[in-house]
N, C-alpha and C positions, 0 to 999 in steps of 0.2 A: 395310696401311693401312685401309679399310673395305672392302677386296671380299674376298671370297672364293667358294674353287670352282674348278670345271674354265674353261679360256676364254668359252666362253660365255654363261656363269653368271655373270662377271665382264664380259662387258662388257653384258648386261643390267640390273647393276648400276647400272658406270657412265654407263649410258643416262641410269636411273631418274637417279643422282645430279647428270647434270647437266642434267636438266629441269626437277629443282626448285631445282638454284641456278637459273636462267634463272628462274624464278619473281621473284627479286630483282633480279638483275641479267646482263644477255649475256656469253654467254662466249665468248671467241673461238679456231674450235679450234684456232688457229694455236698454242696458246699450253699443250696438251691435253701434251705431252714436260715441260712443270714442275712437273705432278702428281707423276712420278717424279721429278725431282731434290729436290722438298721432303722426298719422302718419304724418301726416301735421307737425307736430312739431321735432318731430325727422327732416325732411328735411330739416329745418332752421338750426336747431344746427349742419344740415353736412355740413351748404353754411359757416359756422364760421361767424366772427364778419361784422360787414355793414362799407364801409368804406365810408367814405363824397366823 
């Protein structure tokens, strides 16, 4: 996704990303788990169709 590095670095990057997002819209922290699900879905779409 947009985060890289170790756990502490990723946490800092996520906090910065969410702070920027909240400049425009409120972010419900209960939806945080949806970010990973969306990332996985996008990764699957990038792989293209499955072939037998």
